[in-house]
C-alpha positions as CSV (number, residue, x, y, z in Angstrom):
1,M,125.6,87.0,92.1
2,M,125.5,83.6,93.6
3,S,126.7,80.5,91.8
4,G,124.4,77.6,91.1
5,L,125.8,75.6,94.1
6,E,125.3,78.6,96.4
7,M,121.7,78.9,95.4
8,L,121.0,75.2,95.8
9,E,122.5,75.2,99.3
10,K,120.9,78.5,100.4
11,Y,117.4,77.5,99.2
12,P,117.0,73.8,100.1
13,R,113.2,73.6,99.5
14,A,113.5,75.2,96.1
15,A,116.5,73.0,95.3
16,S,114.4,69.9,96.1
17,V,111.7,71.0,93.6
18,I,114.3,71.8,91.0
19,K,116.2,68.5,91.5
20,N,112.9,66.5,91.3
21,W,111.9,68.4,88.1
22,L,115.2,67.8,86.5
23,L,115.2,64.1,87.5
24,S,111.7,63.6,86.1
25,R,112.9,65.2,82.8
26,M,115.9,62.9,82.7
27,V,113.7,59.8,83.3
28,E,111.3,61.0,80.6
29,A,114.2,61.1,78.2
30,L,114.9,57.5,79.0
31,Q,111.5,56.3,77.9
32,S,113.1,54.0,75.4
33,E,112.0,50.4,75.5
34,S,115.6,49.3,75.9
35,I,115.9,51.1,79.3
36,D,115.0,48.8,82.1
37,E,112.3,50.0,84.6
38,D,114.5,49.0,87.5
39,F,117.2,51.4,86.2
40,K,114.7,54.2,86.0
41,Q,113.5,53.5,89.5
42,Y,117.1,53.4,90.7
43,M,117.7,56.9,89.2
44,R,114.7,58.3,91.0
45,E,115.8,56.8,94.3
46,Q,119.4,58.1,93.9
47,G,118.4,61.6,93.1
48,I,120.8,64.2,91.9
49,D,123.5,65.9,94.0
50,N,123.9,69.7,94.1
51,D,127.4,69.4,92.8
52,K,126.1,67.7,89.6
53,I,123.4,70.3,89.0
54,S,125.2,73.4,89.8
55,P,127.5,73.4,86.8
56,M,124.4,73.1,84.6
57,I,122.8,76.1,86.3
58,D,126.0,78.2,85.9
59,A,126.4,77.3,82.2
60,N,122.7,77.5,81.3
61,P,120.4,79.2,83.8
62,R,117.7,79.4,81.2
63,M,117.1,75.7,81.6
64,L,115.3,76.4,84.8
65,F,112.7,78.8,83.4
66,D,110.3,76.0,82.8
67,V,110.4,74.7,86.4
68,F,109.8,78.3,87.6
69,D,106.9,78.6,85.1
70,D,105.5,75.4,86.6
71,N,105.6,77.1,90.0
72,E,104.0,80.4,88.7
73,I,107.3,82.4,88.8
74,Y,107.7,84.0,85.4
75,I,111.1,85.3,84.3
76,S,111.4,87.7,81.4
77,V,114.7,89.0,80.0
78,F,114.4,92.2,77.8
79,Y,117.0,93.7,75.5
80,T,117.2,97.3,74.7
81,P,120.0,98.7,72.6
82,T,123.1,97.9,74.6
83,I,121.7,96.4,77.8
84,F,119.6,93.5,79.2
85,M,116.9,94.0,81.8
86,V,115.1,91.4,83.9
87,S,111.6,91.1,85.3
88,V,110.2,88.4,87.6
89,N,106.4,88.1,87.8
90,Q,106.2,91.4,85.9
91,I,108.3,93.3,88.4
92,D,111.5,94.8,87.1
93,I,114.4,93.8,89.2
94,G,118.1,94.3,89.5
95,P,120.6,96.4,87.7
96,R,121.1,96.4,83.9
97,F,123.3,93.7,82.4
98,N,125.8,93.6,79.6
99,T,125.0,90.0,78.7
100,R,121.8,87.8,78.6
101,K,123.5,85.2,80.7
102,E,124.3,87.6,83.5
103,A,120.6,88.7,83.4
104,E,119.4,85.2,83.4
105,L,121.6,84.2,86.4
106,F,120.4,87.2,88.3
107,A,116.7,86.3,87.6
108,V,117.2,82.7,88.5
109,E,118.7,83.7,91.8
110,A,115.6,85.9,92.5
111,A,113.3,83.0,91.4
112,F,115.0,80.6,93.8
113,E,114.3,83.0,96.7
114,I,110.7,83.4,95.6
115,L,110.2,79.7,95.3
116,E,111.8,79.0,98.6
117,N,109.5,81.5,100.3
118,K,106.5,80.0,98.6
119,L,107.5,76.6,100.0
120,T,108.3,77.7,103.5
121,P,105.4,77.1,106.0
122,K,104.0,80.4,107.4
123,E,104.8,79.4,111.0
124,E,108.4,78.8,110.1
125,T,108.6,82.2,108.4
126,N,107.2,83.9,111.5
127,E,109.7,82.1,113.8
128,N,112.6,83.6,111.8
129,E,111.4,87.2,112.1
């Protein structure tokens, strides 16, 4: 399985969507009257570096489920006695996992690839074949 940083680097279009989504959530969290609008704008302009997001992905891949939902990529993690299984867009994927976190990381990696493919222009896809 790839680390969060590897996914962000391998799938730059998906990474951009995820970074924008996370940044907008951070700015929303700063909706306090005491936070200056200029500071919020500064945060938007600065963006978020991959090396700042990747540890969050590695520690809590589930935090990205909402951004994938927003892009019509639906992740489900199922538990049966002793193992976890994953489905993305109602298609079972991957091996069986001993922990939920392993299953979530695997599913997030698959969702990154799906999102990247959705965002890649058709003519660019054809050039790479």
